[in-house]
Rosetta silent file (secondary structure, phi, psi, omega in degrees, C-alpha in Angstrom):
SEQUENCE: MKNEGKGNKKLIIHKKTLKGDDGYKVFSIRIKDETVAKLDTISSKTNRSRNELINILLDFAIDNCQIAE
SCORE:     score description
SCORE:     0.000 S_00000001
   1 L     0.000  141.834 -176.985  129.531  129.906 -203.790 S_00000001
   2 E  -122.740  132.721  178.025  127.365  130.681 -206.803 S_00000001
   3 E   -87.533  132.847  177.604  125.363  128.155 -208.804 S_00000001
   4 E  -120.197  106.667  177.645  125.599  128.423 -212.592 S_00000001
   5 L    69.243 -159.409 -178.121  123.013  126.366 -214.450 S_00000001
   6 L   -76.350  108.723  173.384  122.228  122.704 -213.733 S_00000001
   7 L    67.508   -0.843  177.553  124.660  121.304 -211.189 S_00000001
   8 E   -87.235  104.983  179.776  127.461  123.612 -212.328 S_00000001
   9 E  -103.156  134.796  177.967  128.838  125.089 -209.148 S_00000001
  10 E  -124.968  138.553  175.801  131.504  127.749 -209.279 S_00000001
  11 L   -92.154  119.826  178.862  133.514  129.141 -206.451 S_00000001
  12 L   -97.630  120.310  179.226  133.787  132.914 -206.765 S_00000001
  13 L  -113.131  120.369 -179.735  136.891  134.318 -205.101 S_00000001
  14 L   -86.160  150.808  178.327  137.059  138.080 -204.753 S_00000001
  15 L   -62.656  140.783  178.701  140.338  139.964 -204.856 S_00000001
  16 L   -77.982  140.382  176.840  141.838  140.626 -201.461 S_00000001
  17 L   -66.320  131.339  179.325  142.129  144.256 -200.409 S_00000001
  18 L   -73.297  151.842  179.095  145.730  145.347 -200.584 S_00000001
  19 L   -55.982  137.015  179.242  147.422  146.633 -197.439 S_00000001
  20 L    90.960  -21.070 -178.935  146.727  150.292 -196.920 S_00000001
  21 L   -79.197   -5.431 -179.457  143.627  150.254 -199.111 S_00000001
  22 L   -94.063    9.128  178.581  141.384  149.824 -196.059 S_00000001
  23 L    89.169    2.961 -179.985  142.085  153.350 -194.831 S_00000001
  24 L  -117.152  151.174  174.137  144.670  152.249 -192.275 S_00000001
  25 L  -120.434  144.710  178.933  148.450  152.485 -192.280 S_00000001
  26 L  -104.342  129.351  173.844  150.773  150.182 -190.388 S_00000001
  27 L  -152.203  165.657 -174.939  153.783  151.621 -188.602 S_00000001
  28 L  -107.230  140.210  174.751  155.925  150.912 -185.572 S_00000001
  29 L  -136.165  160.270  175.635  156.283  153.027 -182.428 S_00000001
  30 L  -100.216  133.051 -179.477  158.065  152.651 -179.101 S_00000001
  31 L  -131.495  139.904  178.182  155.868  152.684 -175.990 S_00000001
  32 L   -61.027  147.818  178.072  156.902  152.512 -172.334 S_00000001
  33 H   -55.879  -39.648 -179.059  156.241  149.213 -170.555 S_00000001
  34 H   -63.867  -37.792  179.216  153.986  151.020 -168.077 S_00000001
  35 H   -67.406  -40.712  177.829  151.860  152.413 -170.902 S_00000001
  36 H   -62.360  -41.712  179.143  151.490  148.963 -172.456 S_00000001
  37 H   -61.694  -41.784  178.382  150.402  147.577 -169.080 S_00000001
  38 H   -65.242  -42.123  177.471  147.775  150.319 -168.774 S_00000001
  39 H   -61.613  -42.297 -179.928  146.543  149.643 -172.311 S_00000001
  40 H   -64.385  -36.493  177.295  146.317  145.918 -171.564 S_00000001
  41 H   -64.363  -47.919  178.638  144.292  146.619 -168.415 S_00000001
  42 H   -63.083  -39.873  179.731  141.843  148.822 -170.319 S_00000001
  43 H   -58.927  -46.663 -178.812  141.757  146.257 -173.116 S_00000001
  44 H   -68.804  -33.033 -179.690  140.765  143.419 -170.792 S_00000001
  45 H   -74.910  -26.606 -175.235  138.128  145.557 -169.041 S_00000001
  46 H  -108.114   -3.453 -176.734  136.529  146.728 -172.307 S_00000001
  47 L    57.281   35.057  175.935  136.965  143.612 -174.476 S_00000001
  48 L  -116.297  151.646  179.066  138.680  145.734 -177.118 S_00000001
  49 L   -72.853  158.964  176.481  142.023  145.027 -178.768 S_00000001
  50 H   -58.960  -41.949  179.175  145.071  147.089 -177.924 S_00000001
  51 H   -60.234  -45.112  179.855  145.098  148.349 -181.524 S_00000001
  52 H   -62.793  -42.480  178.607  141.461  149.461 -181.319 S_00000001
  53 H   -62.239  -44.895 -179.935  142.114  151.272 -178.040 S_00000001
  54 H   -59.572  -41.267  177.411  145.148  153.079 -179.412 S_00000001
  55 H   -63.691  -43.087  178.964  143.050  154.304 -182.358 S_00000001
  56 H   -62.314  -47.095 -177.942  140.260  155.482 -180.040 S_00000001
  57 H   -66.663  -40.248  177.542  142.702  157.255 -177.738 S_00000001
  58 H   -64.715  -44.039  177.998  144.624  158.873 -180.607 S_00000001
  59 H   -58.865  -44.099  179.309  141.414  160.109 -182.238 S_00000001
  60 H   -62.557  -46.844 -178.166  140.296  161.615 -178.930 S_00000001
  61 H   -62.550  -42.277 -179.677  143.671  163.262 -178.303 S_00000001
  62 H   -65.974  -44.099 -179.381  143.827  164.716 -181.823 S_00000001
  63 H   -67.049  -24.835 -175.602  140.255  166.026 -181.639 S_00000001
  64 L  -113.154   16.100 -179.381  140.897  167.613 -178.222 S_00000001
  65 L   -81.904  136.902  174.937  144.422  168.877 -178.790 S_00000001
  66 L  -124.924  129.603 -178.069  145.134  172.569 -178.376 S_00000001
  67 L   -94.672  123.757  179.931  148.390  174.045 -179.625 S_00000001
  68 L   -75.812  139.191  179.210  149.851  176.738 -177.362 S_00000001
  69 L   -85.986    0.000    0.000  151.007  179.902 -179.107 S_00000001
């Protein structure tokens, strides 16, 4: 809230970031039940969300991926 002059209070509301503008994309994938269970175990042990873990694991896999010729 921002004060304007004597006793004139104005509520400033900023525009909400549109989906996709935060550098992330939303999409759906199919994952085996066993994989979800493993993610949930890691999630509970690390206090990180499943989404955060998937991003960490994907980044690691992409950075350490080697394509066979």
